[in-house]
C-alpha atoms as one frame of an Amber mdcrd trajectory, in Angstrom:
protein
  -8.793  42.719  23.274 -11.417  41.793  20.692 -14.207  44.372  20.433 -16.402
  42.671  17.813 -16.438  38.889  17.605 -18.534  38.524  14.463 -16.272  40.830
  12.401 -13.098  40.058  14.431 -12.119  43.636  15.262  -9.377  44.201  17.807
  -9.250  47.246  20.034  -5.925  48.351  18.538  -7.295  48.092  14.972 -10.344
  50.090  16.000  -8.216  52.870  17.495  -5.975  53.025  14.405  -9.019  53.257
  12.124 -10.591  56.045  14.190  -7.353  58.041  14.141  -7.000  57.454  10.382
 -10.537  58.750   9.782  -9.850  61.822  11.912  -6.665  62.527   9.974  -8.387
  62.164   6.589 -11.321  64.427   7.435 -10.845  66.076  10.840 -14.101  68.044
  10.667 -16.302  65.096   9.656 -18.054  63.104  12.324 -16.790  59.557  12.809
 -19.695  57.123  12.636 -19.835  53.351  12.939 -20.608  53.039   9.232 -17.497
  55.030   8.276 -15.466  53.111  10.827 -16.495  49.669   9.577 -15.922  50.772
   5.984 -12.414  51.958   6.925 -11.738  48.581   8.539 -13.164  46.749   5.522
 -15.566  44.644   7.577 -19.304  44.242   7.924 -20.628  43.099  11.306 -23.357
  40.443  11.297 -24.960  41.391  14.586 -24.834  44.701  16.422 -24.119  43.395
  19.900 -20.850  45.343  20.039 -22.407  48.706  19.042 -21.853  50.470  22.412
 -18.125  49.662  22.480 -17.146  51.307  19.158 -19.300  54.318  20.062 -17.450
  54.691  23.358 -14.069  54.400  21.604 -15.098  56.906  18.910 -16.114  59.440
  21.542 -12.989  58.959  23.665 -10.458  59.051  20.842 -12.189  61.901  18.986
 -12.091  64.058  22.106  -8.410  63.204  22.691  -7.460  64.100  19.128  -9.560
  67.273  19.147  -8.152  68.480  22.466  -4.568  67.750  21.441  -5.141  69.632
  18.172  -6.587  72.625  20.019  -3.711  72.670  22.464  -1.239  72.724  19.566
  -2.992  75.754  18.110  -5.133  73.821  15.628  -8.456  75.132  14.464 -11.435
  74.198  16.628 -13.945  72.143  14.598 -17.181  73.997  13.872 -19.284  71.380
  15.658 -17.449  72.180  18.924 -17.732  75.956  18.668 -20.541  77.540  20.635
């Protein structure tokens, strides 16, 4: 499925880029700017903005929870 038509970003490419960013710097927040830079694209419009945000949130929580369940360190931003 294509997420962004103006930059031609597929859902699978988006998920791979988010996971790559989380592996590089697990404690850094994944933003759209970092995500588009990782993909090497620059969107012309921002009509797709809610979709990448939703994917970032979903995949980040999956990766964080799986890391915590494997005994990984809980990121500081999630500690209360």
